C-alpha positions as CSV (number, residue, x, y, z in Angstrom):
1,M,-74.5,-164.4,29.9
2,K,-77.0,-162.1,31.5
3,L,-79.3,-164.1,34.2
4,K,-82.9,-163.9,33.6
5,Y,-83.7,-164.9,37.1
6,A,-82.5,-163.9,40.6
7,P,-78.9,-165.4,41.2
8,W,-79.9,-166.8,44.7
9,L,-82.1,-169.3,42.9
10,T,-79.3,-171.1,41.6
11,A,-78.1,-172.7,44.8
12,P,-81.3,-174.3,45.8
13,G,-81.8,-175.2,42.1
14,I,-78.4,-177.1,42.2
15,L,-79.5,-178.8,45.4
16,A,-82.8,-179.9,43.7
17,A,-81.0,-181.3,40.6
18,L,-78.5,-183.2,42.8
19,F,-81.2,-184.7,44.8
20,L,-83.0,-186.0,41.7
21,V,-80.0,-187.0,39.7
22,F,-77.5,-188.5,42.0
23,P,-79.5,-191.6,43.0
24,L,-80.1,-192.2,39.3
25,L,-76.4,-192.1,38.7
26,T,-75.8,-194.4,41.6
27,I,-77.8,-197.1,39.7
28,F,-75.5,-196.7,36.7
29,V,-72.3,-196.9,38.8
30,Q,-73.5,-199.9,40.9
31,T,-74.6,-201.9,37.8
32,P,-72.3,-205.0,37.2
33,W,-71.5,-203.9,33.5
34,T,-69.2,-207.1,32.9
35,D,-72.2,-209.3,33.3
36,F,-74.9,-206.8,32.0
37,G,-75.5,-208.7,28.7
38,R,-76.1,-212.0,30.5
39,F,-78.5,-210.6,33.0
40,I,-80.7,-208.8,30.5
41,S,-80.8,-211.8,28.2
42,T,-82.4,-214.3,30.6
43,D,-85.9,-215.4,30.0
44,I,-87.4,-213.4,33.0
45,S,-85.7,-210.3,31.6
46,Q,-86.7,-210.8,27.9
47,D,-90.3,-211.9,28.8
48,A,-90.6,-208.7,31.1
49,L,-89.1,-206.4,28.6
50,W,-91.2,-207.3,25.6
51,L,-94.4,-207.5,27.6
52,S,-93.8,-204.0,29.0
53,L,-93.1,-202.6,25.4
54,K,-96.2,-204.2,24.0
55,T,-98.5,-203.2,26.8
56,C,-97.3,-199.7,27.0
57,G,-97.6,-199.5,23.2
58,V,-101.2,-200.1,23.7
59,S,-101.9,-198.2,26.8
60,V,-100.3,-195.0,25.1
61,A,-102.4,-195.5,22.0
62,L,-105.5,-195.6,24.3
63,C,-104.3,-192.6,26.2
64,V,-103.8,-190.7,22.9
65,C,-107.1,-191.7,21.4
66,L,-109.2,-191.2,24.6
67,G,-107.4,-188.7,26.3
68,V,-106.5,-186.0,23.7
69,P,-110.3,-185.4,23.0
70,L,-110.8,-185.2,26.8
71,A,-108.1,-182.7,27.0
72,F,-109.4,-180.5,24.5
73,V,-113.0,-180.6,25.9
74,L,-111.7,-179.8,29.4
75,A,-109.5,-177.0,28.0
76,N,-112.5,-175.2,26.3
77,L,-115.1,-175.7,29.2
78,P,-115.9,-172.4,31.1
79,D,-114.0,-172.1,34.2
80,V,-116.8,-172.8,36.9
81,W,-117.0,-174.8,39.9
82,W,-118.4,-177.9,38.2
83,T,-115.7,-178.0,35.7
84,R,-113.0,-177.6,38.2
85,L,-114.5,-180.6,40.1
86,L,-114.4,-182.5,36.8
87,R,-110.7,-181.7,36.2
88,T,-109.9,-182.8,39.9
89,I,-111.7,-186.3,39.3
90,V,-110.0,-186.8,35.9
91,T,-106.6,-186.0,37.4
92,L,-107.1,-188.0,40.6
93,P,-105.4,-191.3,39.4
94,M,-102.1,-189.2,39.3
95,M,-102.4,-188.4,43.1
96,L,-103.7,-191.9,44.3
97,P,-101.3,-194.4,45.7
98,P,-100.8,-197.0,42.9
99,V,-102.2,-199.7,45.1
100,V,-105.2,-197.8,45.7
101,A,-105.8,-197.4,41.9
102,G,-105.2,-201.0,41.4
103,L,-107.9,-201.8,43.9
104,A,-110.4,-199.7,42.4
105,L,-109.8,-201.3,39.2
106,L,-110.0,-204.9,40.7
107,L,-113.4,-203.8,42.3
108,T,-114.7,-202.5,39.1
109,W,-113.3,-204.9,36.4
110,G,-112.3,-208.0,38.5
111,R,-114.3,-211.4,38.4
112,R,-116.3,-210.5,41.3
113,G,-116.3,-206.7,40.4
114,L,-119.1,-204.3,39.7
115,L,-118.8,-204.6,35.9
116,G,-116.5,-207.7,35.9
117,Q,-119.0,-210.1,37.3
118,H,-121.3,-209.4,34.4
119,L,-118.4,-210.0,31.7
120,S,-117.5,-213.2,33.5
121,V,-121.1,-214.6,32.7
122,I,-120.3,-214.3,29.0
123,G,-116.7,-215.7,29.5
124,I,-114.6,-212.6,29.6
125,E,-112.1,-212.5,32.2
126,I,-110.0,-209.3,32.6
127,G,-108.2,-209.5,36.2
128,F,-104.7,-211.1,36.0
129,T,-104.5,-211.0,32.3
130,S,-102.4,-208.9,29.9
131,I,-105.6,-206.8,29.5
132,A,-105.5,-205.9,33.1
133,V,-101.9,-204.7,32.6
134,V,-103.0,-202.5,29.9
135,M,-105.9,-201.1,31.8
136,A,-103.8,-200.5,34.9
137,Q,-101.1,-198.4,32.8
138,T,-103.7,-196.7,31.0
139,F,-105.5,-195.6,34.2
140,V,-102.3,-194.1,35.9
141,A,-100.8,-192.9,32.8
142,M,-103.9,-191.0,31.0
143,P,-104.2,-188.3,33.6
144,F,-100.5,-187.1,33.0
145,L,-101.4,-186.8,29.2
146,I,-104.6,-184.9,29.9
147,S,-103.1,-182.5,32.5
148,S,-100.1,-181.6,30.3
149,L,-102.0,-181.5,27.2
150,E,-104.7,-179.3,28.6
151,G,-102.3,-176.7,29.9
152,A,-100.6,-176.6,26.5
153,I,-104.0,-176.1,24.8
154,R,-104.9,-173.3,27.2
155,T,-101.5,-171.5,26.7
156,R,-101.8,-171.7,23.0
157,G,-105.4,-170.6,22.9
158,N,-107.7,-170.7,20.0
159,E,-106.5,-168.1,17.5
160,Y,-105.6,-170.7,14.8
161,D,-108.9,-172.5,15.2
162,E,-110.9,-169.3,15.0
163,A,-108.8,-168.2,11.9
164,A,-109.7,-171.6,10.1
165,R,-113.2,-171.3,11.1
166,A,-113.3,-167.7,9.6
167,L,-111.9,-169.2,6.4
168,G,-115.1,-171.5,6.1
169,A,-113.7,-174.7,7.6
170,S,-115.9,-177.0,9.3
171,R,-115.1,-177.8,13.1
172,T,-114.1,-181.4,12.0
173,R,-111.8,-180.1,9.3
174,T,-110.4,-177.5,11.6
175,F,-109.6,-180.0,14.3
176,F,-107.8,-182.4,12.0
177,H,-106.2,-179.9,9.6
178,V,-105.2,-177.2,12.0
179,T,-105.8,-178.1,15.7
180,L,-104.1,-181.4,15.8
181,P,-101.1,-180.2,13.6
182,V,-100.4,-177.2,15.6
183,M,-100.8,-179.0,19.0
184,F,-98.9,-182.0,17.8
185,P,-95.5,-181.1,19.6
186,S,-97.4,-180.8,22.9
187,I,-99.5,-184.3,22.0
188,L,-96.1,-185.9,21.2
189,S,-94.6,-184.6,24.5
190,A,-97.6,-185.5,26.5
191,A,-97.7,-189.1,24.9
192,A,-94.0,-189.6,25.8
193,M,-94.7,-188.6,29.4
194,S,-97.6,-190.9,29.6
195,F,-95.5,-193.9,28.1
196,S,-92.7,-193.4,30.7
197,R,-95.3,-193.5,33.4
198,A,-96.8,-196.5,32.0
199,L,-93.5,-198.1,31.6
200,G,-92.8,-197.6,35.4
201,E,-96.4,-198.6,36.7
202,F,-96.1,-201.1,39.6
203,G,-98.7,-200.8,42.3
204,A,-101.8,-200.9,40.3
205,T,-100.5,-203.6,38.0
206,I,-99.4,-206.1,40.7
207,T,-102.8,-205.4,42.6
208,F,-105.1,-205.8,39.5
209,A,-103.0,-208.0,37.2
210,G,-100.7,-210.1,39.4
211,S,-97.2,-211.1,38.5
212,L,-97.2,-214.1,36.0
213,Q,-94.1,-214.3,33.8
214,G,-94.9,-213.7,30.2
215,T,-98.5,-212.6,31.0
216,T,-98.7,-209.8,33.5
217,Q,-95.0,-209.5,34.9
218,T,-93.8,-206.2,33.4
219,M,-90.2,-204.7,33.9
220,P,-91.1,-202.9,37.3
221,L,-92.6,-206.2,38.7
222,A,-89.6,-208.3,37.3
223,I,-87.1,-205.8,38.9
224,Y,-89.0,-206.1,42.4
225,L,-88.8,-209.8,42.4
226,Q,-85.3,-210.2,41.2
227,R,-84.2,-207.7,44.0
228,Q,-84.9,-210.5,46.4
229,S,-82.8,-213.1,44.7
230,S,-80.4,-211.1,42.4
231,T,-79.7,-207.6,43.1
232,E,-77.2,-207.4,40.0
233,E,-79.8,-208.6,37.7
234,A,-82.5,-206.1,39.2
235,L,-79.8,-203.3,38.6
236,A,-79.3,-204.3,35.0
237,L,-83.1,-204.3,34.5
238,S,-83.2,-200.9,36.1
239,V,-80.6,-199.6,33.7
240,V,-82.8,-200.8,30.8
241,L,-85.8,-199.1,32.3
242,L,-84.2,-195.8,32.8
243,T,-82.5,-196.1,29.3
244,M,-85.9,-196.5,27.7
245,A,-87.6,-193.7,29.6
246,I,-84.8,-191.3,29.1
247,V,-84.7,-192.1,25.2
248,I,-88.4,-191.7,24.9
249,L,-88.7,-188.4,26.9
250,F,-85.6,-186.7,25.4
251,G,-86.4,-188.0,21.8
252,A,-89.9,-186.8,21.9
253,N,-88.8,-183.4,23.4
254,L,-86.1,-183.1,20.8
255,L,-88.5,-184.1,17.9
256,A,-91.2,-181.6,19.3
257,V,-88.9,-178.6,19.3
258,H,-87.9,-179.1,15.8
259,L,-91.3,-179.3,14.3
260,P,-92.7,-176.3,12.2
261,G,-93.9,-173.5,14.2
262,V,-92.8,-174.7,17.8
263,R,-89.8,-172.5,18.5
264,P,-90.3,-168.9,19.7
265,A,-89.8,-166.3,17.1
266,T,-86.8,-165.1,18.9
267,E,-85.1,-168.5,18.7
268,R,-85.8,-169.2,14.9
269,K,-83.2,-168.4,12.4
270,P,-83.9,-165.2,10.6
271,Y,-85.3,-165.8,7.2
272,S,-82.6,-165.9,4.5
273,D,-81.0,-163.0,2.8
274,H,-82.6,-164.4,-0.4
275,A,-86.0,-163.9,1.3
276,Q,-85.2,-160.4,2.3
277,R,-84.2,-159.7,-1.3
278,I,-87.5,-161.0,-2.5
279,D,-89.3,-158.8,-0.1
280,E,-87.5,-155.8,-0.9
281,D,-87.6,-156.3,-4.6
282,A,-91.5,-157.0,-4.4
283,L,-92.0,-153.9,-2.8
284,D,-90.3,-151.9,-5.6
285,T,-92.0,-154.1,-8.3
286,P,-94.9,-152.4,-10.2
287,L,-98.3,-153.7,-9.4
288,P,-99.5,-156.4,-11.7
289,D,-101.8,-155.3,-14.7
290,E,-105.3,-156.0,-13.5
291,N,-106.1,-157.0,-17.1
292,K,-103.3,-159.8,-17.4
293,T,-104.1,-163.3,-17.5
294,D,-102.3,-164.3,-14.5
295,S,-104.7,-162.4,-12.2
296,V,-107.5,-164.4,-10.5
297,D,-109.7,-165.9,-13.3
298,H,-113.2,-166.3,-11.7
299,S,-114.7,-167.2,-15.1
300,K,-113.5,-170.7,-14.7
301,V,-115.5,-171.2,-11.3
302,D,-119.0,-172.3,-11.3
303,S,-120.4,-169.3,-9.3
304,T,-123.8,-171.1,-8.9
305,T,-122.3,-173.7,-6.7
306,A,-122.9,-172.5,-3.2
307,T,-119.8,-174.1,-1.7
308,A,-117.4,-172.9,-4.3
309,A,-115.4,-169.8,-4.2
310,R,-117.5,-167.1,-6.2
311,P,-116.9,-163.6,-7.4
312,S,-117.8,-161.1,-4.7
313,S,-120.7,-158.8,-4.4
314,S,-120.5,-156.2,-1.8
315,T,-123.3,-155.8,0.8
316,D,-124.6,-152.9,3.0
317,I,-124.2,-153.5,6.8
318,D,-126.7,-152.3,9.4
319,V,-125.8,-152.4,12.8
320,D,-128.2,-151.7,15.8
321,A,-127.1,-153.8,18.7
322,E,-126.3,-153.6,22.4
323,V,-123.6,-155.6,24.2
324,A,-124.7,-154.9,27.9
325,Q,-121.8,-156.6,29.6
326,R,-119.3,-154.3,27.7
327,G,-121.4,-151.1,27.9
328,V,-121.6,-150.8,24.2
329,M,-124.6,-149.8,22.1
330,L,-124.0,-149.2,18.5
331,K,-126.1,-148.0,15.6
332,V,-124.6,-147.3,12.2
333,H,-124.9,-148.0,8.6
334,I,-121.8,-149.2,6.7
335,P,-122.1,-148.6,2.9
336,S,-121.4,-151.4,0.4
337,G,-118.4,-151.5,-1.9
338,Q,-116.5,-149.2,0.3
339,M,-113.6,-149.0,2.9
340,T,-115.2,-147.7,6.3
341,A,-112.5,-146.6,8.9
342,V,-113.5,-147.0,12.4
343,M,-111.7,-144.9,14.8
344,G,-111.7,-144.0,18.5
345,P,-109.8,-144.5,21.8
346,N,-109.0,-147.9,23.4
347,G,-112.0,-149.7,24.9
348,S,-114.5,-147.4,23.0
349,G,-116.1,-150.4,21.3
350,K,-114.2,-150.7,17.8
351,S,-113.5,-154.5,18.3
352,T,-116.9,-155.1,19.6
353,L,-118.3,-153.7,16.3
354,L,-116.2,-156.3,14.3
355,G,-117.2,-159.0,16.5
356,L,-120.9,-158.1,16.1
357,I,-120.5,-158.1,12.2
358,S,-118.3,-161.4,12.2
359,G,-120.7,-163.3,14.7
360,T,-118.0,-163.9,17.3
361,V,-119.8,-161.3,19.7
362,T,-123.4,-162.0,20.5
363,A,-125.7,-159.0,21.0
364,S,-127.7,-158.7,24.4
365,S,-130.4,-156.8,22.4
366,G,-130.8,-156.0,18.6
367,G,-128.4,-157.3,16.0
368,V,-126.7,-156.8,12.7
369,T,-128.5,-157.1,9.2
370,F,-126.9,-157.4,5.8
371,S,-128.5,-156.3,2.4
372,Q,-127.7,-159.8,1.0
373,P,-128.3,-163.2,2.9
374,S,-125.3,-165.0,4.4
375,P,-122.4,-162.9,3.1
376,R,-119.0,-164.3,3.2
377,I,-117.0,-162.5,5.8
378,V,-113.2,-162.6,6.4
379,L,-111.1,-161.0,9.3
380,L,-107.6,-159.7,8.9
381,Q,-105.9,-159.0,12.4
382,Q,-102.7,-157.6,13.4
383,K,-101.3,-161.2,13.8
384,P,-101.4,-162.8,10.3
385,L,-102.3,-166.2,12.1
386,L,-100.8,-168.1,9.2
387,F,-100.8,-171.9,10.1
388,P,-97.1,-172.7,11.1
389,H,-97.2,-176.1,9.9
390,M,-98.3,-175.3,6.2
391,S,-96.5,-173.6,3.6
392,V,-97.4,-170.2,2.3
393,L,-99.2,-171.9,-0.6
394,K,-101.1,-174.4,1.4
395,N,-102.2,-171.5,3.9
396,V,-103.8,-169.7,0.8
397,E,-105.4,-173.1,-0.6
398,F,-106.8,-174.0,2.8
399,G,-109.9,-171.8,2.6
400,L,-110.4,-172.6,-0.8
401,G,-110.7,-176.4,0.2
402,S,-112.9,-175.6,3.1
403,C,-115.3,-173.9,0.5
404,G,-115.4,-177.0,-1.8
405,A,-112.9,-175.9,-4.6
406,S,-111.1,-178.7,-6.2
407,R,-107.4,-179.2,-5.5
408,A,-106.3,-178.1,-9.0
409,D,-108.6,-175.1,-8.8
410,A,-107.6,-174.2,-5.2
411,R,-103.8,-174.3,-6.4
412,R,-104.4,-172.2,-9.4
413,R,-106.5,-169.6,-7.4
414,A,-103.7,-169.8,-4.6
415,M,-100.8,-169.0,-6.9
416,A,-102.7,-166.3,-8.7
417,E,-103.4,-164.5,-5.4
418,L,-99.9,-164.9,-4.3
419,R,-98.7,-163.3,-7.6
420,A,-101.1,-160.5,-7.0
421,V,-99.4,-159.6,-3.6
422,R,-96.0,-160.3,-5.1
423,M,-95.5,-163.5,-2.7
424,D,-95.4,-166.2,-5.4
425,G,-91.5,-166.5,-4.9
426,L,-92.0,-167.6,-1.3
427,A,-94.9,-169.8,-1.9
428,D,-93.0,-172.9,-0.6
429,R,-91.7,-171.3,2.7
430,R,-93.1,-171.9,5.9
431,S,-94.9,-169.0,7.5
432,T,-92.5,-168.9,10.3
433,Q,-89.8,-168.1,7.7
434,L,-91.5,-164.8,6.8
435,S,-90.9,-161.2,7.9
436,G,-93.9,-159.3,9.3
437,G,-94.8,-157.6,6.1
438,Q,-94.4,-161.0,4.1
439,A,-96.8,-162.7,6.6
440,Q,-99.4,-159.9,6.3
441,R,-99.3,-160.0,2.5
442,A,-99.8,-163.9,2.7
443,A,-102.8,-163.3,5.0
444,I,-104.3,-160.9,2.6
445,A,-103.9,-163.4,-0.2
446,R,-105.4,-166.1,1.8
447,A,-108.4,-164.0,2.8
448,M,-108.9,-162.4,-0.8
449,A,-108.8,-165.8,-2.4
450,L,-112.3,-166.4,-0.9
451,D,-113.7,-163.4,-2.7
452,P,-115.4,-162.2,0.4
453,D,-118.3,-160.0,0.6
454,I,-117.1,-158.3,3.7
455,V,-113.5,-157.9,4.8
456,L,-113.0,-156.8,8.5
457,L,-109.5,-155.5,9.3
458,D,-108.3,-155.2,12.9
459,E,-105.4,-152.9,12.7
460,P,-103.6,-155.1,10.3
461,M,-100.8,-152.7,9.8
462,A,-100.2,-151.8,13.6
463,G,-97.3,-154.2,14.1
464,L,-95.3,-153.3,10.8
465,D,-92.8,-151.0,10.0
466,E,-93.5,-148.0,7.6
467,R,-92.5,-149.5,4.4
468,S,-94.2,-153.0,5.1
469,A,-97.5,-151.1,6.3
470,Q,-97.4,-148.9,3.1
471,S,-97.1,-152.1,1.0
472,V,-100.2,-153.5,2.7
473,R,-102.2,-150.4,2.3
474,T,-101.4,-150.6,-1.5
475,E,-102.3,-154.2,-1.8
476,L,-105.7,-153.4,0.0
477,E,-106.4,-150.4,-2.1
478,R,-105.5,-152.3,-5.3
479,R,-107.9,-155.2,-4.3
480,M,-110.7,-152.8,-3.6
481,R,-110.4,-151.5,-7.3
482,T,-110.3,-154.9,-8.9
483,S,-112.8,-156.8,-6.7
484,P,-115.0,-154.5,-4.6
485,F,-116.1,-155.5,-1.2
486,T,-117.3,-153.8,1.8
487,G,-114.5,-153.3,4.2
488,V,-114.5,-152.3,8.0
489,L,-111.0,-151.0,9.1
490,V,-110.3,-150.5,12.8
491,T,-107.2,-148.3,13.0
492,H,-105.6,-145.7,15.2
493,D,-103.4,-144.5,12.4
494,P,-104.8,-141.4,10.3
495,E,-102.6,-142.6,7.3
496,D,-104.6,-145.8,7.1
497,A,-108.0,-143.9,7.0
498,E,-106.5,-141.3,4.6
499,Q,-105.4,-143.7,2.1
500,L,-108.0,-146.3,2.4
501,A,-111.3,-145.0,3.6
502,D,-114.0,-143.8,1.7
503,F,-116.4,-143.6,5.1
504,N,-115.3,-142.7,8.5
505,V,-116.9,-143.9,11.8
506,L,-115.8,-142.4,15.1
507,I,-116.7,-144.4,18.4
508,R,-116.5,-142.9,22.0
509,H,-117.6,-144.5,25.1
510,G,-119.5,-147.3,23.3
511,R,-121.6,-145.2,21.2
512,V,-121.2,-144.0,17.6
513,D,-120.1,-140.2,17.7
514,R,-120.0,-139.6,14.1
515,A,-120.4,-141.5,10.7
516,E,-119.9,-139.5,7.5
517,S,-118.3,-139.9,4.0
518,V,-114.9,-138.8,3.5
519,D,-116.0,-136.3,0.7
520,S,-118.5,-134.8,3.2
521,A,-116.1,-134.4,5.9
522,S,-113.7,-132.6,3.6
């Protein structure tokens, strides 16, 4: 096996592993296994075990309910000095000595604390109760969840969220149907880490909650007290604590790795030979008859309902905008019902043009106007951005549901669109089981199911082989004939422009150098 790191790193790595693992193994070696059952079945052990499980369960629930939203907020804040300070304060309990954390809680929530004294007046006591145990565990464990999850959110990025928003989903629907499922493996791992931290909490608990058997004496406290009178029982309890932590952490990581969309593409099993045959056969299958009844039937949809998908009507686009921070000043008219190819060198402003039209880029002056108000705009990119936790069919249904279509109508429309791009045979597959060409055709079906007025294409064929790219071009060309829309195609491939474009725009150095119809150019 070829090493992916400098070989000399192995020696200090082994030393570090031995330093961490050897003391833990010593506990298992020194444990009196012959009397293990008797030691862990005493009243003190049982009370401590069940109290730890119950309080840790509640504290992790609090960490997830409160810490997950905070992690998402922190991950999406601008990287300025006050956000760095906020992150430092939020994660500070991870760095504090646990006794200091307990003292802070006691001075805040204790009987004579800043807030606790007011609660005492109405008969609410927190200090030295099971509630204090939960609060101490939550206080020290939540920063672990927040720090771990925030890093995962930043690494994952917002691409799937933006794709969902482009399909018409509200921010709330996007969060619950896309963001949380996509991030669930990371949330699961972070929750397991916070559970293990809460399970081992000692200093904050004994300072804020004390050590009352059955009320506040958790496993770490019981181990500490038993060590003074019975080292064997302390070792037995330590083994239970270590085993629980290992099971929780390893189990969560094992489960997270096997969730849909988690493993990198290079580690996934390749899609089956059956899927490959479906893909190859589909490329050779004649295009569906535009007059057949299995094509999308828009007549069954109430086009007067604003939130329902409706037959598309193309729209003119007029761009007269400046984006000063990018050095871009664009002025161009994009005709309706045609495909406009936008070409030019890298960094010339092509993607900025798409951003201005879609609304993801704000002009410093000027703007974009459309011939009809509030046109429906969809974006197809190099990456299909199919939601990894959904099947192909569910991906296509998502946008329709976001726009108010009923479940039955969304299912019918989605299947019709998948048939149109010859993907109905793979409707039940996960998006991670598709080839590049299959995924891009599914993305076309998902976008076109919304009957868009404007379709923005940011080099959607760039990452495909020639055969798959030609298939995608054919699907787009067919769709332009059957349901006209205004298309804007950013490409570096002259073949894309030659086959699809009716109008060409050339951008150089942030300015429109040339804009002309294909007929006039020829």
